[in-house]
C-alpha positions in Angstrom: 65.1 -131.3 -59.4 66.2 -129.8 -62.7 66.9 -133.3 -64.0 63.6 -134.6 -62.7 61.7 -131.8 -64.4 63.7 -132.1 -67.7 61.4 -134.9 -68.9 57.6 -134.9 -69.5 56.9 -137.8 -67.2 57.5 -138.9 -63.7 60.8 -140.6 -63.0 61.7 -143.0 -60.2 64.2 -142.7 -57.4 66.6 -145.0 -59.3 66.3 -143.1 -62.5 67.2 -139.8 -60.7 70.2 -141.5 -59.1 71.7 -142.7 -62.3 71.1 -139.3 -63.9 73.1 -137.8 -61.0 75.8 -140.5 -61.4 76.2 -139.6 -65.1 76.4 -135.9 -64.2 79.2 -136.6 -61.7 77.3 -135.7 -58.5 78.0 -139.3 -57.4 81.0 -141.4 -58.2 79.9 -145.0 -57.6 76.8 -147.1 -57.5 77.1 -147.8 -53.8 76.2 -144.1 -53.3 72.6 -145.0 -54.0 71.8 -145.6 -50.3 73.1 -142.1 -49.4 71.0 -140.6 -52.3 67.9 -142.6 -51.2 68.2 -141.3 -47.6 68.8 -137.7 -48.7 66.0 -137.7 -51.2 63.6 -139.2 -48.7 64.3 -136.5 -46.2 63.8 -133.7 -48.7 60.5 -135.2 -50.0 59.1 -135.7 -46.5 60.0 -132.2 -45.5 59.0 -130.7 -48.9 62.2 -128.7 -49.1 63.5 -126.8 -52.1 60.7 -127.9 -54.4 60.7 -131.6 -53.4 57.4 -133.2 -52.6 56.2 -136.7 -51.7 54.9 -137.1 -55.2 57.9 -135.7 -57.0 59.1 -139.1 -58.0 57.2 -142.1 -59.4 56.8 -145.3 -57.3 59.1 -148.1 -58.5 56.2 -150.6 -58.7 56.3 -152.6 -61.9 53.2 -153.3 -63.8 52.3 -154.1 -67.5 50.6 -151.2 -69.3 47.8 -152.5 -71.5 47.0 -150.4 -74.5 45.8 -152.8 -77.2 42.6 -154.8 -77.8 39.4 -154.3 -79.6 37.0 -155.8 -82.1 37.8 -156.9 -85.7 34.8 -155.2 -87.2 31.6 -153.1 -86.6 29.6 -156.3 -86.9 31.7 -157.8 -84.1 31.1 -154.7 -82.0 27.3 -155.1 -82.5 27.5 -158.8 -81.5 29.0 -157.7 -78.1 27.2 -154.4 -77.6 24.2 -155.6 -75.7 26.3 -157.5 -73.2 28.8 -154.7 -72.8 26.1 -152.1 -72.1 24.2 -154.4 -69.7 27.4 -155.2 -67.9 27.9 -151.5 -67.3 24.6 -151.2 -65.4 25.7 -151.3 -61.8 24.2 -150.4 -58.4 27.2 -149.9 -56.1 25.7 -149.2 -52.7 28.2 -148.2 -50.0 27.4 -149.7 -46.6 29.7 -147.3 -44.8 27.2 -144.5 -45.1 25.1 -146.5 -42.6 28.0 -147.7 -40.4 29.1 -146.0 -37.2 32.7 -145.9 -38.4 34.6 -145.8 -41.6 37.1 -148.7 -41.5 40.0 -149.8 -43.7 42.5 -152.6 -43.3 46.3 -152.1 -43.5 48.7 -155.0 -43.5 52.4 -155.5 -43.6 53.1 -158.0 -46.4 51.6 -158.0 -49.9 51.6 -161.8 -49.6 48.7 -161.4 -47.1 46.4 -159.8 -49.7 44.8 -163.0 -50.9 43.7 -163.9 -47.3 42.3 -160.4 -46.6 40.4 -160.3 -49.9 38.9 -163.7 -49.1 37.6 -162.9 -45.6 36.5 -159.3 -46.2 34.2 -157.6 -48.7 33.5 -153.9 -49.6 36.4 -152.7 -47.3 39.5 -151.0 -48.6 42.7 -152.9 -48.2 46.2 -151.3 -48.0 49.1 -153.7 -48.4 52.3 -152.0 -47.2 54.7 -154.6 -48.8 57.3 -153.9 -46.1 58.3 -150.3 -45.7 55.8 -148.3 -47.9 57.3 -145.8 -50.3 56.9 -142.0 -49.8 54.5 -141.6 -52.8 52.4 -144.5 -51.4 52.2 -143.0 -47.9 51.2 -139.6 -49.5 48.5 -141.4 -51.4 47.2 -143.0 -48.2 47.2 -139.6 -46.5 45.2 -137.9 -49.2 42.8 -140.8 -49.4 42.0 -140.6 -45.7 41.4 -136.8 -46.1 38.9 -137.6 -48.9 37.2 -140.3 -46.7 36.7 -137.9 -43.9 35.0 -135.4 -46.2 33.0 -138.1 -47.9 31.7 -140.1 -44.9 31.8 -137.5 -42.1 32.3 -140.1 -39.4 35.2 -141.5 -37.3 37.9 -143.2 -39.3 39.4 -146.4 -37.8 42.4 -148.2 -39.4 43.0 -151.8 -38.4 46.6 -152.9 -38.9 47.9 -156.5 -39.1 51.5 -157.6 -39.3 54.4 -159.6 -37.9 55.3 -159.4 -34.2 59.0 -158.4 -34.5 61.0 -155.2 -34.2 60.7 -154.4 -37.9 57.0 -155.1 -38.0 56.4 -152.7 -35.1 58.7 -150.1 -36.6 57.0 -150.1 -40.0 53.7 -149.1 -38.6 55.0 -146.3 -36.3 57.1 -144.8 -39.0 54.4 -144.9 -41.7 51.7 -143.5 -39.4 53.9 -140.5 -38.4 54.3 -139.5 -42.1 50.7 -140.2 -43.0 49.3 -138.2 -40.1 51.5 -135.3 -40.9 50.3 -135.2 -44.5 46.6 -135.9 -43.9 43.9 -133.5 -42.9 41.9 -136.4 -41.4 41.7 -137.5 -37.8 42.0 -141.2 -37.7 42.7 -143.9 -35.2 45.1 -146.8 -35.9 44.7 -150.0 -34.0 47.2 -152.8 -34.2 45.1 -155.9 -34.3 47.7 -158.5 -34.8 50.0 -160.2 -34.2 49.9 -159.6 -30.4 51.4 -161.6 -27.6 48.0 -162.7 -26.5 47.2 -164.0 -30.0 50.6 -165.8 -30.2 49.8 -167.6 -26.9 46.2 -168.3 -27.7 46.8 -169.8 -31.2 50.2 -171.4 -30.5 52.0 -169.4 -33.2 55.5 -170.9 -33.6 58.6 -168.6 -33.5 60.3 -167.4 -36.6 63.1 -170.0 -37.2 66.4 -168.7 -36.1 64.9 -165.6 -34.5 63.7 -166.2 -31.0 60.9 -163.9 -29.9 59.8 -163.0 -33.4 56.6 -164.3 -35.0 55.2 -164.0 -38.5 51.6 -163.5 -39.4 51.9 -166.2 -42.0 52.7 -168.7 -39.2 49.0 -168.4 -38.1 46.7 -171.1 -39.2 44.1 -169.9 -41.7 41.3 -170.4 -39.2 43.1 -168.3 -36.6 43.8 -165.5 -39.1 40.1 -165.5 -40.0 39.1 -165.2 -36.4 41.5 -162.3 -35.8 40.4 -160.4 -39.0 36.7 -160.8 -38.6 36.8 -160.4 -34.8 38.6 -157.1 -35.2 36.2 -155.9 -37.8 33.1 -156.8 -35.8 34.3 -154.5 -33.0 34.0 -151.5 -35.3 31.4 -152.2 -38.0 28.2 -154.2 -38.5 29.3 -157.1 -40.7 25.6 -158.1 -41.4 25.0 -154.6 -42.9 27.5 -155.4 -45.6 25.6 -158.5 -46.9 22.3 -156.7 -46.5 23.5 -153.8 -48.6 24.9 -156.1 -51.3 21.6 -158.0 -51.5 19.6 -154.8 -52.0 22.1 -153.7 -54.7 22.1 -157.1 -56.5 18.2 -157.2 -56.6 17.9 -153.7 -58.1 20.8 -154.3 -60.5 19.2 -157.5 -61.9 16.0 -155.6 -62.5 17.6 -152.7 -64.4 19.9 -155.0 -66.4 16.9 -156.8 -67.8 15.2 -153.5 -68.7 18.4 -152.2 -70.4 18.9 -155.5 -72.2 15.5 -155.3 -73.9 15.9 -151.7 -75.0 19.5 -152.0 -76.3 18.7 -155.3 -77.9 15.9 -153.7 -79.9 18.3 -150.9 -81.0 20.9 -153.4 -82.2 18.3 -155.4 -84.1 17.2 -152.2 -85.9 20.8 -151.3 -86.8 21.3 -154.7 -88.5 
């Protein structure tokens, strides 16, 4: 913990290990697995100053910090559009639903499919075993959702039908429930044995009795996703809410365009 706190930014699990390696607490790179298990236990139990958010997630992403206009005149050329684009009527259909629902799924590769077939519903891709900081983030988000919506929270989970797929959900929910102040129900919506038989899902090659979500046809996946959602929310309410928001937004964008356009013309 002294090493972690010795820098003014969050460090990763691997960074901390290599710092310990250089300090002589570990002697070889293969000790990483022992360190990983030990650190996970301390972060989960919040022992001796450790905490689920003590380390940064190892997710890699580009950090964009550049960009802008060449001149003031260029800024003015784009100002009207920029201001108008900022006018937004984001209406949340969940205030009118009987439940607050979000979708969790096992593999990040499934994200495109869930984005395509759902709208205005939070998606949580686990990417296999979710990291401790990610599970902590989910727990705190559920707590905020309960305070915000003040209605039952239902989590719909989708993943492979195999020992690992079943284990991932149980382990994650145990940690998330321990760290969240919210009451929430988790429903495993797929894959199930009934769905495997109904849609003729082939076995995972070389692993009898195991089935992958990606082996579903796209049409079958759509039926499972939308069918599961329809049991807990009114899907028509989503499109109705979006339509009302789009109409009001178009009206106000035109009003703002006229006002800001006149100001820009006066500036020139």
